[in-house]
TORLOFI-979714 format. One record per residue (C-alpha): z, y, x. Coordinates in steps of 0.001 Angstrom, whole numbers, padded with zeros to 6 digits, always signed. Example, Ala and Ser with C-alpha at 12.3 -4.5 7.8 and 13.67 -1.06 7.14 Angstrom:
2
+007800-004500+012300;+007140-001060+013670;
END
This chain:
434
+007794-017567+009471;+004471-016537+012127;+004670-014213+015143;+002064-011798+015765;+000707-010036+018504;+001838-006235+019282;-002164-006122+019878;-003957-007807+017844;-003023-009470+014580;-005328-012625+015195;-002942-014028+017734;-000950-015775+015197;+001853-018357+015705;+004826-020066+014877;+008085-019840+016415;+008222-022946+019472;+004895-021432+020048;+005518-018127+020954;+008479-019557+022940;+006099-021562+025408;+003879-018956+025627;+005695-016417+026297;+003376-013697+026244;+000348-013507+024019;-003324-014529+024801;-004541-010976+025005;-000913-009458+027535;+000416-008070+024170;+004115-009161+022930;+004423-011361+019656;+006717-009687+017425;+007700-011928+013695;+004804-010925+010671;+008245-009534+008144;+011485-010055+008438;+014255-011286+006311;+016606-008838+004590;+020560-010020+004559;+023769-008950+002657;+027139-009279+004696;+028084-011284+001131;+025708-014941+002912;+027667-015232+005639;+031487-015926+003966;+033509-018122+005269;+031184-017748+009093;+033213-016725+011594;+032079-018834+014906;+029342-017812+016537;+026995-021177+016126;+027688-020909+012716;+026624-017161+012195;+023435-017444+014462;+021836-020961+012408;+022611-018599+009368;+020836-015526+011120;+017793-017428+013036;+016939-020105+010355;+014285-017390+008750;+012772-016850+012137;+011817-020463+012645;+011015-020923+008348;+008015-023526+009022;+007944-024494+012697;+009135-028544+012285;+009492-028312+016562;+012973-025372+016041;+013482-025238+012791;+015623-029408+011949;+016863-028898+015299;+018140-025403+015254;+021690-026713+015072;+021747-028482+017985;+020200-026056+018868;+022792-022554+018490;+025475-025375+019328;+024711-026122+022747;+023796-022619+023572;+026358-020318+022480;+029166-022573+023179;+031596-019578+025228;+033739-016771+023633;+032085-013343+022160;+035931-010847+021839;+034874-007425+019977;+038200-006136+021259;+039043-003067+019617;+041096-000376+022613;+044066+000952+021186;+044408+004682+023773;+040343+005279+022997;+040599+009172+021640;+038618+007431+018835;+038098+004071+016909;+036592+001923+019315;+035991-001186+020225;+034773-003323+023255;+031352-005904+022434;+032168-007576+025527;+029379-010124+026609;+030186-011449+029898;+031773-014337+029236;+029399-017070+029536;+028263-019184+032373;+026932-016195+034507;+029559-013745+033173;+026328-011760+032148;+024915-010946+028422;+022087-012645+029741;+023670-015302+029040;+023108-016285+025338;+019414-015624+024909;+019090-017955+028549;+021126-020645+026874;+019214-020237+023596;+015261-020748+025435;+016630-023645+027836;+018064-025138+024814;+015136-024731+022429;+012387-025407+025094;+014101-028599+025630;+013421-029877+022838;+009588-028227+022562;+008411-029765+025615;+009625-033502+024935;+007082-035511+025658;+004606-032996+027021;+002175-034736+029496;+002731-031587+032240;+005677-029357+033465;+006520-026208+032477;+006750-023698+034897;+009011-019833+033499;+008642-017471+035981;+010989-014151+035106;+011422-011373+037125;+014850-009627+036770;+016686-006996+038020;+019554-008400+039005;+020945-011143+035596;+018414-012237+033708;+017386-014272+036541;+021181-015535+037480;+021250-016944+033808;+017501-018457+033296;+018601-020294+036446;+021626-021401+035793;+020416-022595+031823;+017551-024199+033436;+018421-025811+036881;+018139-029122+037301;+016099-030433+033514;+013895-032353+035438;+010272-031085+032796;+010420-027572+034084;+010402-025431+037278;+011942-021924+037794;+010612-018900+039872;+013027-015862+040249;+011830-012672+041163;+013785-009744+042147;+013477-006570+044394;+015329-007049+047675;+018442-005025+048221;+018429-003566+045255;+020474-005719+043274;+024336-005971+043937;+025421-008827+046822;+027572-010525+044340;+024080-010497+042232;+021679-011754+044952;+023830-014722+045894;+023480-015897+042361;+019801-015068+041786;+019874-017544+044535;+022414-020312+045225;+020390-022866+042657;+017758-024525+045005;+016440-027851+043436;+013775-026681+040740;+014912-023064+041280;+012831-020831+043591;+013787-017207+044498;+011729-015176+045811;+012851-011754+047022;+009830-008693+046462;+009622-005892+048485;+009737-003938+045749;+010971-002297+042893;+012371-004185+039472;+008771-002920+038269;+006304-004240+040526;+008490-007953+039931;+007322-006677+036393;+003974-006774+036807;+003441-009702+038783;+004780-011802+036456;+002667-009834+034004;-000548-010270+036107;+000271-013807+036551;+000100-014696+032826;-003245-013695+032774;-004459-014765+036076;-007699-018039+034868;-006646-019274+039104;-002492-019984+038280;-003587-020999+034772;-005664-023840+036575;-002474-025352+038512;+000756-024103+036180;+001862-024067+032353;+003764-020447+032955;+006276-019202+030062;+008699-016594+030523;+012143-015888+030345;+012368-012449+030821;+012344-010148+027211;+008823-010486+026813;+009926-013605+025254;+010870-013558+021503;+012858-016860+022411;+015417-014346+024391;+015414-011064+021488;+016248-013943+018295;+019427-014803+020807;+020746-011665+021296;+020298-010798+017770;+023429-013174+016691;+026192-011125+018525;+024864-007937+017225;+025612-009565+013457;+028814-011171+014781;+030220-007915+015934;+028756-006419+012669;+030358-008520+010553;+033480-008726+012396;+034096-005101+011948;+032737-005009+008056;+035419-007360+007198;+037535-005660+007983;+037364-001977+006850;+034043-002164+004604;+032306+000366+007268;+029202-000287+009370;+029558-000477+013217;+028011+002167+015583;+027026+000209+018914;+025976+002128+022233;+024426-000111+024409;+023295+000016+028383;+019060-000061+028090;+017057-001050+030793;+013862-002638+029682;+015101-002646+025646;+014864-006026+025032;+019217-006030+024267;+018712-002660+022190;+015890-004021+020328;+017830-006629+019445;+020558-004591+018148;+017141-002951+016604;+015816-005691+014822;+019476-006599+014083;+020203-003398+011540;+016005-004067+010305;+017283-007451+008791;+020397-005950+007011;+023532-006756+009008;+026024-003949+008635;+024788-002078+011675;+025033+001618+011631;+023823+004103+014845;+022626+002273+017667;+022148+005092+020568;+020887+003751+023682;+022835+004147+027172;+020643+004829+029912;+021196+005864+034442;+019067+008059+036463;+015981+005666+034362;+015521+008355+032111;+011646+007030+030610;+013593+006117+027781;+015167+009135+026688;+012354+011506+027435;+010329+010022+025383;+013036+010432+022849;+013446+013573+023414;+009223+014948+023556;+007294+012032+021614;+005682+011660+024903;+005653+008313+026746;+005269+008701+030267;+006474+005822+032665;+007473+005992+036140;+008201+004366+039845;+011567+003362+038508;+014617+004313+040488;+017561+002303+042774;+021076+002945+040921;+024721+002013+041102;+023571+000324+037337;+020774-001625+039075;+020515-003962+035849;+018697-000573+034028;+016527+000204+037166;+013510+000028+034208;+010980+002764+034829;+008540+000844+032891;+010427-000989+029774;+008324-003593+028679;+010679-004207+025071;+008983-000590+023783;+005762-001727+022441;+008139-003480+020529;+009991-001100+019648;+006952+001479+018562;+005419-001491+016611;+008426-001705+014396;+008398+002483+014149;+004556+002789+015115;+005710+007026+013493;+007558+008524+015931;+009553+010985+013800;+010698+008247+011979;+011578+006217+015473;+013661+009412+016436;+015610+009331+012974;+016831+005290+014318;+017869+005672+017319;+019430+008213+020224;+019579+008130+024008;+021158+009550+027184;+021358+009380+030356;+024462+008821+032932;+024184+009491+036769;+025855+007340+039031;+028609+010569+039622;+029135+010388+035791;+029146+006103+036582;+031843+006310+039502;+033943+009530+037443;+033748+007379+034555;+035322+003817+035822;+037839+005797+036961;+039218+007766+034620;+038930+004657+032091;+040749+002297+034072;+043612+004856+034509;+043391+005982+031156;+042513+003676+028414;+043456+000227+031166;+039773-000488+030498;+037664-001837+034150;+033969-001655+033431;+031237-002495+034596;+028787+000480+036208;+026355-000554+033233;+029102-001063+030669;+030687+002440+031718;+027528+004860+030985;+027787+003394+027417;+031817+004805+027842;+030719+007892+029310;+028364+008476+025954;+031444+007706+023972;+032828+010291+024612;+029661+012793+024604;+029426+011529+021134;+032744+012322+020693;+032848+015877+022590;+030489+016694+019721;+032181+016251+016934;+030372+012337+016480;+032987+010277+014779;+033181+006147+013318;+033432+003213+014491;+031731+002547+018251;+031574-000781+020340;+030605-000191+023560;+028312-003272+024387;+029751-004472+027976;+027193-005902+029140;+028786-008165+032565;+031981-008535+033730;+032688-005722+036465;+033681-008832+039615;+029484-008298+040174;+030274-004768+041088;+033090-005452+043585;+032062-003064+045968;+030960-000002+043552;+033782-000873+041102;+036987-001853+043137;+036849+001567+045810;+037112+003748+041624;+039980+001677+040685;+041716+001181+044105;+042259-002553+043875;+040619-005957+043514;+039488-007562+040609;+039783-010990+039548;+036334-013113+039916;+036192-015313+036787;+036451-018851+038413;+032409-019536+036744;+031167-016929+038557;+033337-017960+042232;+032030-021361+041890;+028761-019735+042643;+029616-017603+045083;+030355-020231+047287;+026981-021800+047676;+024681-021712+050600;+021659-018803+050169;+017471-020591+049540;+014838-017493+049068;+012109-016706+050659;+010622-012726+051154;+007563-012058+049052;+005513-009363+049063;+004959-006954+045418;+001305-008158+045056;-000194-011346+042382;-001879-012761+045985;+001534-013566+047819;+002725-015018+044166;-000089-016953+043399;-000373-018462+046823;+003235-019260+046559;+002905-020824+042901;-000611-023029+044718;+001181-023956+047813;+004797-023758+048005;
END
């Protein structure tokens, strides 16, 4: 299996090289040259997440001597925490919650970050030069990447996040590491952070001194493992009732959404896919009008979704270049801050569910779909533990949110970060003169 740039198909590499590079030399994103086609019975007898992961990812690693033979051990090490898919008995229609927050940093980003770290660990064996992982984060990615790569001697991690635009507990998770992890609070938005990362990859001066890779969802090594939990959930419900599961996904940079779309494209039993956005409506407006108009992001309660120019739209449009076809493949609905608060409050009282602000956007869209008469089996994708957003959640539910043990440990560590202006020049200076 080879991987092509979304911008110029002559850039062809195997999976290991695509993961190591992070972004194609022309600035495009790597995508598979083709997709395998699975049918559910090919996963018969496989119920554990690492086993499903190995079966699903194997064709995407085919022909790569650096990964194919190591895939079993990679999946076993990366997918070592539970992924409950829980029915909500008091919901007004069939509804499940896919809980993706049981990893070490209490967010779905742990899946991709840990897979990426385990894969690069094997790819980098014997490499003469240290790798630098450069990551922009709107909240959870940076913490997950820092946790996955912390204290690995062959790599340095540089985390950029928008100062003041993530929750306090998220900021602590981003800046509590030290060692081989450096964290920068950028005076700008997530889009500024993402732009700085992309510019750094194309900067000749940085290339002379650093071998860069990415851990954002611009890296295909993040998307493949995120396909796994959609395969897992889709197969679980298919085995229960023989119907395809429909997913409502909180959408920011579109990596999580694209992973579900890729899983369905590869033949997994997945039905409708609806994206829940916040007040950053670039994607919802595009699907409504056909006009792609990136815009500056605006801050919301669902901060990890505050993206005005999502990178993975480039991959989505590469998969479905015809707009009408793309429009038929996914839906999208926007949820504002008032609705986020009211959904957290209502579903806590009526359903006994406590949502993070991002999950609340999906829960609100679920009720909208029911009001329109939509039926079927719907899965709310819960992307982060509500304890990471206690200042938002607790006033709505009227009680404290219990903090997971792994998160509590990170909150007790000292904070280590520097502030940074939102320019390539400022980032280059920090990389070259730490």
